[in-house]
One Martini backbone bead per residue (centre of mass of N, CA, C, O) as a GRO file, in nm:
protein
  337
    1MET     BB    1  11.145   6.700   7.301
    2ASN     BB    2  11.227   6.705   6.934
    3LYS     BB    3  11.048   6.910   6.843
    4SER     BB    4  10.955   7.165   6.681
    5VAL     BB    5  10.754   7.426   6.695
    6ALA     BB    6  10.609   7.365   6.417
    7GLU     BB    7  10.540   7.053   6.520
    8MET     BB    8  10.357   7.127   6.743
    9ARG     BB    9  10.082   7.018   6.942
   10VAL     BB   10   9.827   7.251   7.034
   11LEU     BB   11   9.614   7.280   7.318
   12VAL     BB   12   9.335   7.501   7.390
   13SER     BB   13   9.167   7.554   7.696
   14GLY     BB   14   8.989   7.802   7.616
   15SER     BB   15   8.815   8.105   7.463
   16GLY     BB   16   8.907   8.343   7.603
   17SER     BB   17   9.121   8.595   7.642
   18ILE     BB   18   9.368   8.413   7.717
   19GLY     BB   19   9.338   8.197   7.501
   20ARG     BB   20   9.358   8.392   7.258
   21ARG     BB   21   9.634   8.501   7.319
   22HIS     BB   22   9.790   8.234   7.305
   23MET     BB   23   9.718   8.162   7.013
   24ARG     BB   24   9.850   8.405   6.887
   25ASN     BB   25  10.131   8.367   7.001
   26LEU     BB   26  10.185   8.084   6.896
   27ARG     BB   27  10.166   8.162   6.607
   28GLY     BB   28  10.391   8.389   6.621
   29LEU     BB   29  10.610   8.146   6.712
   30GLY     BB   30  10.532   7.893   6.494
   31VAL     BB   31  10.279   7.748   6.547
   32GLY     BB   32  10.079   7.534   6.336
   33ASN     BB   33   9.924   7.327   6.548
   34ILE     BB   34   9.605   7.426   6.646
   35ALA     BB   35   9.380   7.384   6.917
   36ALA     BB   36   9.030   7.418   7.042
   37CYS     BB   37   8.839   7.439   7.350
   38ASP     BB   38   8.476   7.479   7.401
   39PRO     BB   39   8.146   7.470   7.514
   40ASN     BB   40   8.132   7.748   7.336
   41PRO     BB   41   8.126   7.802   7.004
   42GLU     BB   42   8.129   8.118   7.001
   43ARG     BB   43   8.420   8.138   7.120
   44LEU     BB   44   8.567   7.985   6.877
   45ALA     BB   45   8.508   8.135   6.609
   46PRO     BB   46   8.731   8.360   6.596
   47MET     BB   47   8.970   8.147   6.579
   48VAL     BB   48   8.888   8.000   6.330
   49SER     BB   49   8.892   8.255   6.141
   50GLU     BB   50   9.180   8.375   6.213
   51LEU     BB   51   9.364   8.078   6.262
   52GLN     BB   52   9.251   7.791   6.186
   53VAL     BB   53   9.148   7.624   6.416
   54GLN     BB   54   9.074   7.356   6.578
   55ALA     BB   55   8.754   7.237   6.693
   56PHE     BB   56   8.623   7.188   7.030
   57VAL     BB   57   8.397   7.107   7.288
   58SER     BB   58   8.557   6.862   7.405
   59PHE     BB   59   8.820   6.777   7.595
   60ASP     BB   60   8.828   6.472   7.567
   61HIS     BB   61   8.810   6.471   7.261
   62ALA     BB   62   9.062   6.635   7.201
   63LEU     BB   63   9.268   6.443   7.331
   64GLU     BB   64   9.196   6.201   7.146
   65LYS     BB   65   9.208   6.333   6.846
   66PHE     BB   66   9.466   6.535   6.862
   67GLN     BB   67   9.713   6.472   7.031
   68PRO     BB   68   9.885   6.641   7.226
   69ASP     BB   69  10.191   6.785   7.337
   70ILE     BB   70  10.025   7.040   7.431
   71VAL     BB   71   9.860   7.215   7.712
   72PHE     BB   72   9.634   7.478   7.760
   73VAL     BB   73   9.497   7.604   8.066
   74CYS     BB   74   9.207   7.846   8.024
   75THR     BB   75   9.018   7.805   8.246
   76PRO     BB   76   8.869   7.797   8.511
   77PRO     BB   77   8.999   7.709   8.816
   78VAL     BB   78   8.810   7.452   8.878
   79PHE     BB   79   8.965   7.296   8.612
   80HIS     BB   80   9.277   7.285   8.622
   81VAL     BB   81   9.361   7.018   8.761
   82THR     BB   82   9.199   6.812   8.600
   83GLN     BB   83   9.321   6.891   8.316
   84ALA     BB   84   9.617   6.849   8.386
   85ARG     BB   85   9.594   6.549   8.454
   86GLN     BB   86   9.487   6.459   8.182
   87SER     BB   87   9.728   6.563   8.015
   88LEU     BB   88   9.938   6.370   8.145
   89THR     BB   89   9.794   6.108   8.060
   90ALA     BB   90   9.836   6.211   7.749
   91SER     BB   91  10.141   6.306   7.727
   92ALA     BB   92  10.156   6.610   7.821
   93ASP     BB   93  10.235   6.924   7.828
   94VAL     BB   94  10.192   7.211   8.068
   95PHE     BB   95   9.975   7.500   8.084
   96ILE     BB   96   9.877   7.707   8.355
   97GLU     BB   97   9.677   7.918   8.459
   98LYS     BB   98   9.606   8.150   8.659
   99PRO     BB   99   9.548   7.995   8.901
  100LEU     BB  100   9.597   7.680   8.988
  101SER     BB  101   9.347   7.724   9.181
  102HIS     BB  102   9.075   7.725   9.436
  103SER     BB  103   9.222   7.474   9.562
  104MET     BB  104   9.393   7.188   9.704
  105ASP     BB  105   9.253   6.997   9.540
  106GLY     BB  106   9.476   6.770   9.376
  107VAL     BB  107   9.770   6.887   9.404
  108ARG     BB  108   9.932   6.647   9.520
  109GLN     BB  109   9.873   6.464   9.276
  110LEU     BB  110   9.994   6.645   9.064
  111ARG     BB  111  10.279   6.649   9.164
  112ALA     BB  112  10.327   6.336   9.144
  113GLU     BB  113  10.270   6.323   8.834
  114ILE     BB  114  10.499   6.497   8.742
  115ARG     BB  115  10.725   6.327   8.864
  116GLY     BB  116  10.640   6.059   8.715
  117THR     BB  117  10.647   6.186   8.402
  118GLY     BB  118  10.846   6.450   8.346
  119ARG     BB  119  10.686   6.685   8.294
  120ILE     BB  120  10.610   7.003   8.180
  121VAL     BB  121  10.506   7.261   8.422
  122GLN     BB  122  10.329   7.568   8.391
  123VAL     BB  123  10.263   7.891   8.534
  124GLY     BB  124  10.086   8.207   8.461
  125TYR     BB  125  10.317   8.426   8.587
  126ASN     BB  126  10.393   8.694   8.388
  127LEU     BB  127  10.554   8.903   8.581
  128ARG     BB  128  10.831   8.755   8.561
  129PHE     BB  129  10.853   8.905   8.256
  130HIS     BB  130  10.883   9.184   8.372
  131PRO     BB  131  11.117   9.424   8.355
  132ALA     BB  132  11.051   9.582   8.618
  133ILE     BB  133  11.041   9.337   8.816
  134ARG     BB  134  11.337   9.249   8.742
  135LYS     BB  135  11.466   9.510   8.860
  136LEU     BB  136  11.373   9.472   9.145
  137LYS     BB  137  11.525   9.199   9.185
  138GLN     BB  138  11.804   9.320   9.141
  139ILE     BB  139  11.797   9.526   9.370
  140ALA     BB  140  11.749   9.320   9.600
  141ASN     BB  141  12.000   9.121   9.535
  142GLU     BB  142  12.219   9.381   9.547
  143ASN     BB  143  12.155   9.571   9.796
  144VAL     BB  144  12.090   9.876   9.718
  145ILE     BB  145  11.870   9.930   9.976
  146GLY     BB  146  11.922   9.719  10.156
  147ARG     BB  147  11.749   9.627  10.397
  148ILE     BB  148  11.437   9.511  10.394
  149LEU     BB  149  11.134   9.635  10.555
  150PHE     BB  150  10.913   9.704  10.326
  151ALA     BB  151  10.606   9.645  10.139
  152ARG     BB  152  10.406   9.788   9.854
  153LEU     BB  153  10.106   9.672   9.695
  154GLU     BB  154   9.911   9.735   9.373
  155VAL     BB  155   9.589   9.634   9.230
  156ALA     BB  156   9.361   9.799   8.981
  157GLN     BB  157   9.032   9.737   8.825
  158TYR     BB  158   8.750   9.763   8.652
  159LEU     BB  159   8.578   9.492   8.570
  160PRO     BB  160   8.405   9.589   8.315
  161ASP     BB  161   8.695   9.665   8.164
  162TRP     BB  162   8.852   9.401   8.111
  163ARG     BB  163   8.600   9.262   7.920
  164PRO     BB  164   8.397   9.430   7.712
  165TRP     BB  165   8.278   9.173   7.543
  166GLN     BB  166   8.183   9.100   7.841
  167ASP     BB  167   7.987   8.997   8.093
  168TYR     BB  168   8.105   9.035   8.405
  169ARG     BB  169   7.900   8.826   8.543
  170GLN     BB  170   8.036   8.578   8.360
  171SER     BB  171   8.287   8.583   8.488
  172TYR     BB  172   8.501   8.419   8.696
  173THR     BB  173   8.569   8.664   8.887
  174ALA     BB  174   8.248   8.698   8.981
  175ARG     BB  175   8.255   8.369   9.059
  176ARG     BB  176   8.261   8.132   9.294
  177ASP     BB  177   8.195   7.863   9.114
  178LEU     BB  178   8.485   7.936   8.939
  179GLY     BB  179   8.715   8.085   9.128
  180GLY     BB  180   8.690   8.370   9.218
  181GLY     BB  181   8.822   8.676   9.286
  182ILE     BB  182   9.076   8.896   9.377
  183ILE     BB  183   9.282   8.706   9.514
  184LEU     BB  184   9.319   8.503   9.283
  185ASP     BB  185   9.328   8.696   9.038
  186GLY     BB  186   9.560   8.880   9.206
  187SER     BB  187   9.818   8.669   9.253
  188HIS     BB  188  10.057   8.803   9.118
  189GLU     BB  189  10.156   8.967   9.364
  190LEU     BB  190  10.224   8.723   9.542
  191ASP     BB  191  10.431   8.596   9.362
  192TYR     BB  192  10.639   8.839   9.336
  193LEU     BB  193  10.676   8.879   9.637
  194LEU     BB  194  10.803   8.594   9.695
  195TRP     BB  195  11.034   8.637   9.499
  196LEU     BB  196  11.161   8.880   9.651
  197LEU     BB  197  11.120   8.777   9.983
  198GLY     BB  198  10.990   8.502  10.014
  199GLU     BB  199  10.877   8.330  10.292
  200PRO     BB  200  10.623   8.348  10.481
  201ASP     BB  201  10.461   8.338  10.844
  202GLY     BB  202  10.213   8.543  10.797
  203VAL     BB  203   9.850   8.638  10.798
  204LEU     BB  204   9.640   8.908  10.704
  205CYS     BB  205   9.282   9.004  10.637
  206MET     BB  206   9.078   9.227  10.434
  207ALA     BB  207   8.759   9.123  10.294
  208GLY     BB  208   8.510   9.207  10.032
  209THR     BB  209   8.188   9.338   9.945
  210VAL     BB  210   8.165   9.699   9.854
  211SER     BB  211   8.000   9.700   9.609
  212ARG     BB  212   7.742   9.709   9.331
  213LEU     BB  213   7.830   9.473   9.208
  214GLU     BB  214   7.743   9.161   9.041
  215VAL     BB  215   7.860   8.976   9.297
  216ASP     BB  216   8.004   8.672   9.505
  217VAL     BB  217   8.273   8.829   9.572
  218GLU     BB  218   8.562   8.958   9.636
  219ASP     BB  219   8.659   9.311   9.548
  220SER     BB  220   8.833   9.351   9.811
  221ALA     BB  221   9.188   9.362   9.936
  222THR     BB  222   9.393   9.335  10.240
  223ILE     BB  223   9.726   9.215  10.272
  224LEU     BB  224   9.921   9.088  10.549
  225LEU     BB  225  10.273   9.025  10.568
  226HIS     BB  226  10.500   8.801  10.727
  227PHE     BB  227  10.850   8.771  10.792
  228PRO     BB  228  11.119   8.625  10.939
  229SER     BB  229  11.298   8.906  10.909
  230GLY     BB  230  11.047   9.130  10.969
  231VAL     BB  231  10.904   9.177  10.724
  232HIS     BB  232  10.664   9.381  10.571
  233ALA     BB  233  10.343   9.340  10.380
  234ASP     BB  234  10.124   9.517  10.154
  235VAL     BB  235   9.825   9.405   9.974
  236HIS     BB  236   9.637   9.553   9.713
  237LEU     BB  237   9.302   9.456   9.599
  238ASP     BB  238   9.096   9.537   9.306
  239PHE     BB  239   8.768   9.580   9.099
  240LEU     BB  240   8.699   9.931   9.127
  241GLN     BB  241   8.893  10.113   8.985
  242ARG     BB  242   8.858  10.333   8.717
  243VAL     BB  243   9.159  10.371   8.762
  244PRO     BB  244   9.422  10.226   8.699
  245SER     BB  245   9.642  10.026   8.930
  246ARG     BB  246  10.007   9.990   8.963
  247SER     BB  247  10.236   9.878   9.225
  248CYS     BB  248  10.578   9.907   9.382
  249LYS     BB  249  10.732   9.905   9.713
  250LEU     BB  250  11.069   9.930   9.832
  251VAL     BB  251  11.197   9.940  10.169
  252GLY     BB  252  11.507  10.049  10.288
  253GLU     BB  253  11.777  10.154  10.469
  254LEU     BB  254  11.894  10.325  10.202
  255GLY     BB  255  11.603  10.298  10.043
  256THR     BB  256  11.401  10.324   9.733
  257ALA     BB  257  11.176  10.123   9.532
  258VAL     BB  258  10.983  10.208   9.228
  259TRP     BB  259  10.680  10.096   9.071
  260GLU     BB  260  10.514  10.218   8.773
  261ASN     BB  261  10.217  10.154   8.573
  262THR     BB  262  10.315  10.327   8.320
  263THR     BB  263  10.371  10.577   8.056
  264PRO     BB  264  10.628  10.464   8.094
  265GLN     BB  265  10.788  10.226   8.237
  266THR     BB  266  10.891  10.256   8.592
  267VAL     BB  267  11.195  10.282   8.777
  268THR     BB  268  11.278  10.408   9.112
  269LEU     BB  269  11.561  10.539   9.272
  270LEU     BB  270  11.596  10.615   9.628
  271LEU     BB  271  11.866  10.791   9.783
  272ALA     BB  272  11.994  10.966  10.040
  273ASP     BB  273  12.300  11.032   9.879
  274SER     BB  274  12.133  11.075   9.595
  275GLU     BB  275  12.010  11.082   9.307
  276PRO     BB  276  11.769  11.005   9.125
  277GLN     BB  277  11.682  10.689   8.959
  278SER     BB  278  11.588  10.583   8.623
  279TRP     BB  279  11.380  10.341   8.447
  280GLU     BB  280  11.284  10.275   8.118
  281PHE     BB  281  11.027  10.085   7.930
  282ASP     BB  282  10.976   9.933   7.637
  283PHE     BB  283  10.631   9.838   7.662
  284ASP     BB  284  10.417   9.555   7.607
  285ALA     BB  285  10.197   9.359   7.757
  286ASN     BB  286  10.245   9.106   7.554
  287ASP     BB  287  10.550   9.050   7.598
  288MET     BB  288  10.519   8.861   7.853
  289TYR     BB  289  10.349   8.643   7.718
  290VAL     BB  290  10.556   8.571   7.505
  291ALA     BB  291  10.794   8.508   7.700
  292GLU     BB  292  10.656   8.268   7.856
  293VAL     BB  293  10.609   8.083   7.613
  294LYS     BB  294  10.888   8.071   7.494
  295ASP     BB  295  11.014   7.948   7.758
  296PHE     BB  296  10.831   7.693   7.767
  297LEU     BB  297  10.924   7.576   7.497
  298ALA     BB  298  11.221   7.560   7.580
  299CYS     BB  299  11.188   7.371   7.822
  300ILE     BB  300  11.100   7.131   7.661
  301GLN     BB  301  11.343   7.105   7.462
  302GLU     BB  302  11.561   7.117   7.727
  303GLN     BB  303  11.461   7.002   7.996
  304ARG     BB  304  11.353   7.236   8.194
  305GLN     BB  305  11.267   7.444   8.437
  306PRO     BB  306  11.046   7.665   8.509
  307VAL     BB  307  10.993   7.966   8.646
  308VAL     BB  308  10.689   7.847   8.705
  309ASP     BB  309  10.592   7.602   8.901
  310VAL     BB  310  10.381   7.416   9.088
  311GLU     BB  311  10.524   7.455   9.359
  312GLN     BB  312  10.507   7.769   9.351
  313ALA     BB  313  10.197   7.794   9.296
  314ALA     BB  314  10.114   7.653   9.562
  315ARG     BB  315  10.216   7.870   9.750
  316VAL     BB  316  10.038   8.092   9.650
  317LEU     BB  317   9.766   7.946   9.705
  318GLU     BB  318   9.803   7.911  10.010
  319TRP     BB  319   9.818   8.220  10.073
  320ALA     BB  320   9.546   8.297   9.943
  321LEU     BB  321   9.373   8.109  10.131
  322ALA     BB  322   9.476   8.226  10.399
  323ALA     BB  323   9.358   8.502  10.345
  324LYS     BB  324   9.060   8.415  10.323
  325GLY     BB  325   9.051   8.294  10.604
  326ALA     BB  326   9.125   8.552  10.766
  327ALA     BB  327   8.879   8.718  10.658
  328ALA     BB  328   8.656   8.527  10.783
  329ILE     BB  329   8.716   8.584  11.086
  330GLN     BB  330   8.723   8.881  11.180
  331ALA     BB  331   8.973   8.989  11.397
  332TRP     BB  332   8.872   9.265  11.513
  333ARG     BB  333   8.964   9.574  11.677
  334GLY     BB  334   8.809   9.788  11.888
  335VAL     BB  335   8.699  10.103  12.014
  336LEU     BB  336   8.598  10.233  12.309
  337GLY     BB  337   8.405  10.538  12.392
   0.00000   0.00000   0.00000
């Protein structure tokens, strides 16, 4: 694409919290021509008023009438692959919010269509643009803590607090029919773990609905991953903890690196033979969303592959679904007293 950012025609499908965030960030990056579609006109109204976006109720109608250069798919996961494929057919580059989908149905066809069209398709695993996660990646790559032995990750926040303006029971996260559940919605952690450590070769999982929240999906999960090098990792995800928690610990033969999602953002390096070393990051959560969109637009203009393409996002989805499958088997061993 030879168009400048100001000339790009961008359609955002879905006017929930992430769709609105992307519209605001696109406008802030200089995109002048933005349209939005959502089957609920009430969700579109704030963006029409604030940003003067062109509004559509039907996705098909928006593709036909607006003729976008770029489509942001910010709908519930069950619609992601279908809308991405429609966008490619309409000759648009595509940004798909995470997760890639709720199942592998249609993913193979989507991959083939991306190769056939040559379009740029990025998936929104925005933690790849988090400066603290990038610092962990640097520490791992430079072998600062030696051979990594195990990793421990956690993310947790009380679901009703995620989007206070919305009844949590109506959010896709709470609903199986929309592709919700903490494993898929919390798959950021799986994505950056695979980025740090590579491809696993096995998974175990304990997951279920343990709270009194009105949801029909798993609200808590502990995923255990094994890697060919012998590294173990455990990833805890939940939407139950009243005080938000997010962290990552990498333990190596020479020391430990820890990220705490605090204010300020901090990465601490603990080595056996030296004083602790810390890095603090002046960081606003929206910075990484701006960074990922800015990089996506640059990928389109420069015709280069995005940081997270569909191939990588499909790997994350496969492991998330494998974890859900492992949890369903419930092959736990008890101890007889």
